[in-house]
Each structure stands twice: as structure tokens, then as C-alpha cells.
C-alpha positions in Angstrom: -3.1 13.0 46.7 -3.1 16.7 46.2 -2.7 18.2 42.7 -1.6 21.6 41.7 -4.0 24.3 40.5 -2.5 24.1 37.0 -3.1 20.3 36.9 -6.6 20.7 38.1 -7.3 23.4 35.5 -5.8 21.1 32.7 -7.9 18.2 33.8 -11.1 20.3 33.9 -10.4 21.7 30.4 -9.7 18.2 29.0 -12.9 16.8 30.6 -14.9 19.7 29.1 -13.4 18.9 25.7 -14.3 15.2 26.1 -10.7 14.2 26.1 -9.2 12.0 28.9 -5.6 11.9 30.0 -5.6 8.2 29.1 -6.7 9.0 25.5 -3.9 11.5 25.3 -1.4 8.9 26.2 -2.8 6.4 23.7 -2.0 8.7 20.8 1.6 9.4 21.9 4.0 9.6 19.0 6.1 6.6 18.1 9.7 6.9 19.6 13.1 5.2 19.4 13.4 3.2 22.6 16.8 1.5 22.2 19.8 1.4 19.9 22.8 -0.9 19.6 25.8 -0.9 17.2 26.9 -4.2 15.7 30.7 -3.9 15.8 31.4 -6.5 13.1 29.6 -4.3 10.6 27.8 -5.1 7.3 24.4 -5.8 8.7 21.4 -6.7 6.6 18.1 -8.3 7.5 16.5 -9.0 10.9 13.9 -11.4 12.2 12.1 -11.8 15.5 11.7 -15.1 17.3 8.9 -15.2 19.9 10.0 -18.5 21.3 13.5 -17.4 22.3 12.6 -13.7 22.9 15.4 -12.8 20.5 16.1 -11.0 17.3 18.5 -12.4 14.8 20.6 -10.1 12.6 22.4 -11.1 9.4 26.0 -9.7 9.6 28.4 -9.9 6.6 31.3 -8.1 8.3 34.1 -10.1 9.8 33.8 -13.8 8.9 30.0 -13.7 8.6 27.7 -14.3 11.5 24.1 -14.1 12.7 24.1 -12.0 15.8 21.5 -12.8 18.4 20.0 -9.9 20.5 17.6 -9.7 23.4 14.3 -8.5 22.0 13.7 -6.0 24.8 17.2 -4.6 25.6 19.1 -5.4 22.4 21.9 -6.9 24.6 24.0 -9.4 22.6 23.1 -13.0 23.6 25.3 -14.8 21.2 26.1 -15.4 17.6 25.9 -18.2 14.9 28.8 -18.8 12.7 27.8 -18.7 9.0 31.3 -17.9 7.7 31.0 -20.6 5.1 28.2 -18.7 3.5 27.5 -15.2 4.9 23.8 -14.3 4.9 22.0 -11.2 3.7 18.2 -12.0 3.8 16.6 -13.9 6.7 13.3 -15.8 7.2 12.1 -17.8 10.2 9.7 -20.7 10.6 8.7 -20.3 14.2 6.9 -23.7 14.2 10.1 -25.6 13.3 12.6 -23.1 14.7 14.5 -23.2 11.5 16.2 -20.0 10.4 16.7 -19.5 6.6 19.1 -17.1 5.0 20.0 -16.0 1.5 23.7 -16.5 0.9 23.7 -14.2 -2.1 27.4 -14.5 -2.9 27.3 -18.3 -2.9 23.9 -18.3 -4.8 22.2 -20.6 -2.2 19.7 -20.8 0.6 21.0 -21.8 4.0 18.9 -23.5 6.7 20.0 -23.3 10.4 18.6 -25.3 13.3 18.3 -22.7 16.1 18.3 -25.4 18.8 21.9 -26.3 17.9 23.0 -23.3 15.9 24.1 -25.7 13.2 23.7 -25.3 9.4 21.5 -28.3 8.5 21.1 -27.7 4.7 22.2 -25.6 1.8 20.1 -25.4 -1.3 20.8 -24.1 -4.8 19.2 -24.4 -8.2 20.5 -23.8 -11.7 22.8 -21.0 -12.8 20.8 -18.0 -11.6 21.3 -17.8 -7.9 20.9 -14.1 -7.0 18.8 -15.0 -4.0 17.2 -12.1 -2.2 14.1 -12.2 0.0 12.4 -15.1 1.9 8.8 -15.6 2.7 7.8 -18.5 5.0 4.4 -20.4 4.8 4.4 -22.0 8.3 1.1 -23.9 7.8 2.4 -25.8 4.8 6.1 -25.7 5.8 7.2 -24.1 2.6 9.8 -21.5 2.0 9.7 -19.1 -0.9 12.9 -17.4 -2.1 12.9 -14.5 -4.6 15.7 -14.9 -7.2 16.5 -11.7 -9.1 17.0 -12.1 -12.8 18.0 -9.2 -15.1 18.6 -5.9 -13.3 18.1 -3.4 -16.1 16.2 -3.2 -19.3 15.0 -6.2 -21.2 18.0 -8.3 -22.1 17.1 -11.7 -23.7 20.4 -13.2 -22.5 19.9 -12.3 -18.9 19.0 -15.1 -16.4 15.3 -15.4 -15.7 13.7 -14.3 -12.5 12.4 -17.1 -10.4 10.9 -18.0 -7.0 12.4 -21.1 -5.4 10.1 -23.2 -3.3 11.8 -25.2 -0.5 10.2 -28.1 1.3 10.7 -27.3 5.0 10.2 -30.9 6.1 13.4 -32.0 4.3 15.0 -28.6 3.6 15.4 -29.7 0.0 14.4 -28.0 -3.2 10.8 -28.7 -4.2 10.1 -26.7 -7.3 10.5 -23.4 -9.0 8.0 -20.7 -10.1 9.6 -19.8 -13.4 9.7 -16.3 -14.8 6.6 -14.9 -13.1 7.8 -11.4 -14.2 11.0 -9.7 -15.5 12.8 -8.7 -12.4 11.7 -10.3 -9.1 12.6 -8.4 -6.0 10.3 -8.9 -3.0 8.1 -11.9 -2.1 5.2 -12.5 0.2 2.7 -15.3 0.7 -0.9 -15.1 2.0 -1.8 -16.7 5.3 -3.5 -19.7 3.7 -0.5 -20.4 1.5 -2.7 -20.1 -1.6 -1.2 -17.0 -3.3 2.4 -15.8 -3.7 3.0 -12.1 -4.4 6.2 -10.8 -6.1 7.3 -7.3 -7.0 9.0 -6.4 -10.2 11.4 -3.4 -9.7 11.9 -2.9 -13.4 8.3 -3.0 -14.6 6.8 -1.3 -11.5 4.3 -4.0 -10.9 3.2 -6.8 -8.6 2.3 -10.3 -9.7 -0.1 -12.7 -7.9 0.7 -16.4 -8.4 -1.2 -19.5 -7.5 1.1 -21.3 -5.1 -0.1 -24.8 -6.1 -0.3 -24.5 -9.9 2.3 -21.7 -10.3 -0.2 -20.0 -12.7 0.0 -16.2 -12.8 -3.3 -15.0 -11.5 -3.0 -11.3 -12.1 -0.5 -8.5 -12.7 -1.1 -5.0 -11.3 0.8 -1.7 -11.3 2.0 -0.9 -7.8 1.2 2.8 -8.1 4.9 3.6 -7.4 8.3 3.3 -9.1 10.8 0.5 -8.5 8.8 -1.6 -6.0 11.1 -3.6 -3.7 9.5 -5.3 -0.8 5.9 -6.3 0.0 4.0 -7.6 2.9 0.4 -9.0 3.2 -2.3 -8.5 5.8 -4.9 -11.2 6.0 -7.6 -9.4 8.0 -7.8 -6.5 5.6 -6.7 -8.4 2.5 -4.2 -5.6 1.7 -0.7 -5.5 0.2 1.7 -2.9 1.5 4.5 -2.1 -1.0 7.7 -0.1 -0.5 8.6 1.7 -3.8 12.2 2.7 -3.8 12.2 4.8 -7.0 9.3 7.0 -6.0 9.9 7.0 -2.2 6.4 5.9 -1.5 4.3 3.3 0.3 1.4 2.0 -1.8 -1.5 0.0 -0.5 -3.4 -2.4 -2.8 -6.4 -4.6 -2.6 -4.9 -8.1 -2.7 -7.8 -9.5 -4.8 -8.4 -6.8 -7.3 -5.2 -4.9 -7.3 -7.0 -1.6 -6.7 -4.7 1.1 -5.5 -6.1 2.1 -2.2 -3.6 4.7 -1.2 -0.1 6.1 -2.1 1.8 7.7 0.7 5.1 9.7 0.4 7.4 8.3 3.0 11.0 9.2 1.9 13.7 8.8 -0.6 14.7 5.2 -1.3 11.8 3.4 0.4 12.9 -0.2 0.9 11.6 -2.3 3.8 8.0 -2.6 4.9 6.1 -4.2 7.7 2.7 -4.1 9.3 1.9 -4.2 13.0 -1.7 -5.4 13.4 -1.7 -4.8 17.1 -0.8 -1.1 16.8 -2.5 -0.8 13.3 0.7 0.8 11.9 2.8 0.4 8.8 6.5 0.9 8.9 8.7 1.8 5.9 12.5 2.2 5.9 13.6 5.0 3.7 17.2 4.1 2.9 18.4 7.3 1.2 16.4 9.6 3.5 17.8 8.0 6.6 14.4 7.7 8.2 11.8 5.1 9.1 8.2 6.2 8.5 5.4 5.2 10.8 2.0 5.3 9.0 -1.5 4.9 10.5 -3.0 1.7 9.1 -6.5 3.2 8.6 -6.1 6.9 7.8 -2.6 6.4 6.1 -1.4 9.5 8.0 2.3 9.6 8.5 2.6 9.6 12.3 6.4 10.0 12.4 9.6 10.0 10.3 12.1 8.7 12.8 15.9 9.1 12.1 16.7 5.5 12.9 20.2 5.4 11.3 22.4 6.2 8.3 20.8 3.8 5.8 17.6 2.2 7.2 17.4 -1.2 5.6 15.0 -3.8 7.0 12.1 -3.8 9.5 10.3 -6.5 11.5 7.5 -6.4 14.1 7.2 -8.1 17.5 3.5 -7.9 18.1 3.5 -9.7 21.4 5.5 -6.9 23.0 4.4 -4.3 20.5 7.9 -3.4 19.5 9.5 -2.8 16.0 13.1 -3.4 15.0 15.0 -1.7 12.2 18.5 -2.4 10.9 20.6 0.5 9.6 23.6 0.0 7.3 26.7 2.1 7.6 28.2 4.6 5.2 31.2 3.0 3.4 34.0 3.9 1.0 32.9 5.2 -2.5 33.4 2.5 -5.2 36.4 4.1 -6.7 38.2 4.9 -3.4 42.0 4.1 -3.4 43.2 1.1 -1.5 44.9 3.3 1.1 41.9 5.5 1.8 41.1 6.2 5.4 38.3 3.9 6.7 34.9 5.6 7.1 33.8 5.9 10.7 30.0 5.9 10.9 28.6 5.7 14.5 25.0 6.0 13.2 25.4 3.0 10.9 25.5 -0.8 11.4 22.9 -0.3 14.1 19.7 -1.9 15.3 17.0 0.2 16.9 13.7 -0.5 18.7 10.7 1.6 17.8 8.0 1.8 20.4 4.7 2.5 18.7 
């Protein structure tokens, strides 16, 4: 095959610099590869299912559904009716193929058998039921659910923060981790199922809890303000925390709590995920309208992608090296009159694929 003089010169210069065309391609910037709008609206969390090559999106618009999308094209494959208890947060046990969702309005956890699409259990506990995030320990078949207590200040009459622990074998309530901190927001579990980590958005800290004894092992400042979500990486023993108040990603040693790095990502940092295959960290910056891609070693911000109006949650498909982000839509202001014109937001209620 003949090549142009310009191409030949470029190849010669690259070779002289010790840089190959292949190496150039390997450091290509992350890009948005696909986008779909969910017409029902009111989308929240997303999970990926390797077994069915699908992503599942919690949708509160309409009657309340879980929309099923193809994990490569985002084509709609179907939906699951959850109108009896619309879901906000999602978690998946890929071993049992049970999808869990937080029905925040109904103050309960819902379990769905993906083989049939049927709700097989609903779980609640006590009077404080503001269920939020889900972390799944597949090895021990346990499901951890963060329950937000008081939202502001230090009110002795406010309900306590908790972490519900659900037995995945029976999908029944097992026990509760009571009051690990003032205002529980995010939750994560280590790969051995020995430690549970929760963020406190009021006290700007993260708490490590012994999963078996429910004893608080340590409390560390996150290095940011209003930490929301957290994820754990076993190989490096690191915690990645999205701090909404400071618009930062902070990285902590998961044994000592040492702050390894603080990275400015964008206003309203909310969701966080780690892609071991690409060695990248992803942070959704809700108020900034961007999703940050951060190098997992240097902590350099590789890209701030405009994924949608209000980037909300993020999940990784490591097998295909793809990343999915949900983006909420702009709605009416709280004090809008009843006859106000509906807001049309083509850039919201969307799911996008990021290709690292």
C-alpha cells in the first residue's frame, strides 16, 4: 500500500520521537459514543447486567418502570412494571439475577426476579424509611441499603441514620447497622464483605463498619464537603468519594483513611465509579452538567464530558469497556403555578455511553 509523502514524514517523526501510532491511539480522549432519551422521564439510577447484555434504568415518570436497554446500542429491549412502588436507586446481584431497588416514597426495598420480571419481595423496617443507595455483597448474598436520617443540623428528634442488611437467600430483613453516623448517604462494601463504608453528607466524613459485628472501626474526614457516593477498589485498597458540596473527587486509603488526592471535577459532584480495565474514575457533576473522567494513577482529569442536563448516576461495563451515565431533566421550579407551561429539555432524561 502506498502512503502519501505527508504520512511518511509523520511516521518518521513519530518513530524518531519514540512514539508509535498505536501508542497515540491508546491515549485517545474519552468520548460519548451513544445517547438515548427515555420518554417516560424522571430517570434515576442505572445498573449493568453482564448476563443479559443489558442496562436497567430506574424511571419514576409515568406509572413507574425499570427500562431495559441494550448495553451496546441503548436500544430499548423492554421494561419492568414497578408502578406499585416506583424505584430510585438500583443494585444488582449478578449471581442470583435479583435486581434491588429503593422505593423511597414507599420507604421500602423492592426485589425483582429478572428471569420473570416479577417483584418477589418488598422489605421495610421501622419508621425511618428514606432508603437511598444499595451495595451488594455477592459472595455472602447480602444487600446493604443506606437509610438517610436527619438532613440538616443536629436535631435530636430526627430519625436515626441506618444501614439495612437484607438476606439475599430469603429477601427478608436480616439486621440493621444502627446510627453509624449522623446522616448516611452513600454505601459501599469491600470485596470480602468484611467492611461496610458509609458517607455522612452533614459531617463531611466516611465511616468504616465491621460488617459482622456492626462495630464502627474508624471515622475519617473525606477531604471534601457533603460527600454523597462512594465506591471501593480492592486491588488498590482505595475509596473514591464524590463530594457534592466542594465539587471534588477525593481518594482515600481504605485502611488508614489517609487522603491520597483531592481532584476538582465540577459543581455538584454526585455519582462515582471506577473502571479497573481502563484505570479510570468517573464522577457525575450534577450542577455542572458534566461527567469527569479521571486517570486512576496520576489523577489527571482526562475529560469533562457534557453528558446531559443533570448527570446523576454512573456505572461501568468492564467486559466491553463502556461506561453509562443517566442525566435528569430540568423541571418546573418548586413554586411554579399549576398552569405553567411544561419544560421541554431534550438534553435531560437521557442515558449516554462513554467510551474510555
